[in-house]
C-alpha positions as CSV (number, residue, x, y, z in Angstrom):
1,F,7.9,18.7,-3.1
2,A,7.1,15.7,-5.4
3,I,4.3,15.2,-8.4
4,H,2.2,12.6,-9.4
5,G,0.4,11.9,-12.7
6,A,-3.2,11.2,-12.1
7,P,-5.0,10.6,-15.4
8,S,-8.3,9.3,-13.3
9,R,-8.6,13.2,-12.4
10,P,-9.5,15.8,-15.3
11,L,-6.1,17.9,-16.9
12,G,-6.1,21.3,-15.4
13,T,-6.3,20.1,-11.8
14,I,-4.3,18.8,-8.8
15,A,-5.5,16.7,-5.7
16,V,-3.3,17.5,-2.5
17,R,-4.4,17.0,1.3
18,E,-2.8,17.2,4.4
19,G,-1.7,14.2,6.2
20,A,-1.6,10.8,4.5
21,M,-1.3,11.1,0.7
22,T,-0.4,7.1,0.1
23,A,-0.3,4.4,2.6
24,S,3.0,2.1,3.7
25,V,3.7,-0.9,1.9
26,D,5.2,-4.1,3.7
27,I,5.4,-7.2,2.1
28,A,4.8,-10.9,4.6
29,Y,6.9,-13.9,3.2
30,M,5.2,-17.1,5.7
31,T,5.9,-20.4,4.9
32,V,3.8,-22.7,7.2
33,E,6.1,-26.5,7.5
34,G,4.3,-29.7,8.2
35,R,5.0,-33.2,7.2
36,G,3.6,-34.6,4.3
37,G,2.6,-38.2,3.7
38,H,-0.4,-39.9,1.6
39,G,-3.7,-38.6,1.6
40,A,-5.5,-41.2,2.9
41,R,-3.1,-41.3,6.1
42,P,-3.3,-38.4,7.2
43,Q,-2.8,-39.2,11.0
44,E,0.5,-39.9,10.2
45,T,1.6,-36.5,8.7
46,I,0.9,-32.8,9.9
47,D,-0.5,-31.4,7.4
48,P,-0.1,-27.7,6.4
49,M,-2.8,-27.4,4.4
50,P,-5.4,-26.8,6.8
51,A,-3.2,-25.1,8.8
52,A,-2.5,-22.9,5.8
53,A,-6.2,-22.6,5.8
54,E,-6.4,-20.9,9.5
55,L,-3.5,-19.0,8.9
56,I,-5.1,-17.0,6.4
57,L,-8.5,-16.5,8.4
58,A,-6.8,-15.0,11.3
59,L,-4.8,-12.7,9.7
60,Q,-8.2,-11.2,7.6
61,T,-9.5,-10.4,10.8
62,I,-6.9,-8.5,11.7
63,V,-8.0,-5.4,10.4
64,A,-11.3,-6.2,11.2
65,R,-10.7,-7.2,15.4
66,N,-7.2,-5.1,16.2
67,I,-7.3,-2.0,14.8
68,N,-9.3,1.3,15.2
69,P,-12.6,1.2,12.4
70,A,-11.7,4.9,12.1
71,D,-8.0,3.7,11.3
72,S,-7.4,3.0,7.5
73,A,-5.6,-0.4,6.9
74,V,-5.8,-3.6,4.0
75,V,-4.4,-6.5,5.0
76,S,-4.8,-8.9,1.8
77,C,-3.2,-12.4,1.4
78,C,-2.3,-12.7,-2.2
79,F,-0.1,-15.7,-2.5
80,V,-0.4,-19.4,-1.8
81,Q,0.8,-22.2,-3.8
82,A,1.2,-26.1,-2.0
83,G,1.7,-29.7,-3.2
84,D,1.0,-30.4,-6.9
85,P,-1.7,-31.1,-9.4
86,L,-0.9,-33.9,-10.5
87,A,-0.8,-35.7,-7.3
88,P,-3.4,-35.0,-5.8
89,T,-3.6,-37.7,-3.2
90,V,0.1,-36.3,-2.0
91,I,-0.5,-33.6,1.1
92,P,2.4,-31.6,0.7
93,Q,5.1,-30.8,3.3
94,R,4.9,-26.7,2.8
95,V,2.5,-24.4,2.2
96,N,3.7,-20.9,1.1
97,L,1.9,-17.7,1.3
98,S,3.1,-14.0,0.8
99,A,0.2,-11.2,2.0
100,T,1.0,-7.1,1.3
101,I,-0.1,-4.2,4.3
102,R,-1.1,-1.4,3.9
103,T,-2.1,1.8,6.6
104,H,-1.3,5.4,6.9
105,S,-0.7,5.1,10.6
106,P,3.2,4.3,11.5
107,K,1.6,3.1,15.0
108,V,-1.2,1.0,13.1
109,R,1.6,-0.5,11.1
110,D,3.7,-1.5,14.3
111,K,0.0,-2.7,15.2
112,I,-0.2,-5.6,12.6
113,E,3.3,-6.2,13.1
114,A,3.1,-7.6,16.1
115,R,-0.3,-8.8,15.6
116,F,1.4,-11.0,12.3
117,N,4.2,-12.8,14.7
118,E,1.5,-13.9,16.6
119,I,-0.8,-15.1,14.6
120,T,1.6,-17.0,12.5
121,R,3.9,-18.0,16.1
122,G,0.6,-19.5,17.4
123,I,-1.0,-21.1,14.5
124,G,2.6,-22.8,13.7
125,T,1.6,-24.3,18.0
126,V,-1.4,-25.4,17.3
127,F,-1.1,-27.2,14.7
128,G,2.2,-28.5,15.8
129,G,4.5,-27.5,13.3
130,E,6.4,-24.3,12.5
131,V,4.6,-21.1,10.8
132,K,8.3,-19.2,9.5
133,L,7.6,-15.8,8.9
134,D,10.0,-13.0,7.1
135,Y,8.0,-9.2,7.0
136,Q,9.7,-7.0,5.2
137,R,9.0,-3.4,5.5
138,R,9.0,-1.6,2.2
139,Y,8.0,1.8,2.0
140,P,6.6,3.8,4.6
141,P,3.2,6.6,4.1
142,Q,4.0,9.4,2.5
143,I,2.5,12.4,4.7
144,N,1.9,16.0,4.3
145,D,3.2,18.7,6.6
146,P,0.2,20.3,7.2
147,A,1.6,24.4,7.5
148,L,3.5,23.1,3.8
149,V,0.4,22.7,2.2
150,R,-1.1,25.9,3.4
151,A,1.7,27.8,1.9
152,I,1.8,26.7,-1.2
153,L,-1.6,26.5,-2.0
154,P,-2.0,30.7,-3.6
155,A,0.7,29.0,-5.6
156,L,-1.3,25.9,-6.6
157,Q,-4.4,28.8,-7.1
158,S,-2.6,30.5,-9.0
159,V,-1.7,28.0,-12.2
160,Y,-5.5,25.4,-11.5
161,G,-8.3,28.4,-10.1
162,E,-9.5,28.3,-6.6
163,A,-11.9,25.5,-8.2
164,G,-8.8,23.3,-9.8
165,V,-7.5,22.7,-6.6
166,D,-8.5,19.6,-4.1
167,T,-7.7,19.0,-1.2
168,K,-10.9,17.1,-0.2
169,F,-10.6,13.7,-1.0
170,A,-9.0,10.2,0.8
171,P,-6.0,9.6,0.9
172,S,-4.6,6.3,-1.2
173,M,-3.6,2.7,-0.2
174,G,-1.0,2.9,-2.9
175,G,2.8,3.2,-2.2
176,E,5.0,6.0,-2.9
177,D,8.7,5.9,-2.6
178,F,9.3,9.7,-2.2
179,A,7.8,8.6,1.2
180,F,11.3,8.0,2.2
181,M,12.4,11.9,1.2
182,S,9.4,13.1,3.8
183,E,10.3,10.9,6.5
184,K,13.4,13.0,6.5
185,V,12.5,16.6,5.6
186,P,9.0,18.4,5.4
187,G,7.5,17.4,2.1
188,V,4.1,17.7,-0.1
189,Y,3.3,15.1,-2.3
190,M,0.5,16.1,-5.0
191,Q,-1.7,14.8,-7.8
192,V,-1.4,16.5,-11.5
193,G,-4.7,15.6,-13.0
194,L,-4.1,14.2,-17.1
195,G,-7.2,13.0,-17.7
196,D,-8.9,14.4,-21.3
197,E,-11.3,12.5,-23.9
198,G,-7.8,10.4,-24.9
199,H,-6.6,9.5,-21.7
200,T,-8.4,8.3,-19.5
201,A,-6.2,4.7,-18.8
202,Q,-5.9,3.9,-15.4
203,L,-2.2,4.0,-14.5
204,H,-0.4,1.0,-14.2
205,N,-2.6,-0.2,-16.8
206,P,-1.3,-1.5,-20.2
207,G,-3.8,0.3,-22.2
208,F,-1.9,4.0,-20.4
209,D,-1.0,6.3,-22.9
210,F,0.9,9.1,-20.8
211,N,-0.9,12.5,-21.2
212,D,2.2,14.8,-22.3
213,L,0.3,18.5,-21.7
214,G,0.2,17.2,-18.1
215,L,4.2,18.0,-17.8
216,A,3.5,21.7,-19.2
217,Y,1.1,22.0,-15.6
218,A,4.0,19.9,-13.7
219,A,6.1,22.2,-14.5
220,R,4.0,25.5,-13.7
221,T,3.6,24.1,-10.4
222,F,6.9,23.8,-9.1
223,A,7.9,27.2,-10.8
224,A,5.0,28.5,-9.6
225,I,6.5,27.1,-5.8
226,V,9.8,28.6,-6.0
227,Q,8.4,31.4,-6.8
228,E,5.9,31.1,-3.4
229,R,8.6,30.4,-1.1
230,L,11.3,31.9,-2.6
231,P,10.6,35.3,-3.9
232,L,12.8,37.1,-5.6
233,N,13.1,41.3,-4.6
């Protein structure tokens, strides 16, 4: 069992759901390799710039055209680096790109990685150069065990009351390293509310101020789960 603080949720509440809680996190590093030259004589080069542009557009179609709309997935190209701003007439030798890939389904994760390999090979062939791909699987999706979630609901309700336990919400597209443990043994990941008038900033924000009162709720939660799961006779 694991708990993560949630400043977007009111203090004195907790969120848990069956199935996916967070997404897998994969990173793709790509290099579009061509042959540089003078911008006035593009016919003498293998220009990686339009190839990189086509690559970005093609990758953005994976979710739209290869993934069932009922499944959640994100492909975001977040980094592009090429050329020299002080050399605006020079066609560069290469373009470096990276992307982040998120999904709640292992099958969808496999499908997206396969399409990355197919698209990068295809773009490389079409433009006459090469697209190198380093696709890294970082975090698996956090999948809460349904039976365990149902088993601990009475314990959670004893701490937060029935109204304070939220089980009806969309899973996050963020990642969570507790997912590695849940791949090995059944697990449950929860979010305890930290928000009040003095603590409203979002996570991963320079203005975030941890609400220490949330620690008391988290400790009570774990204690209630222990009492529920390991009754002392």
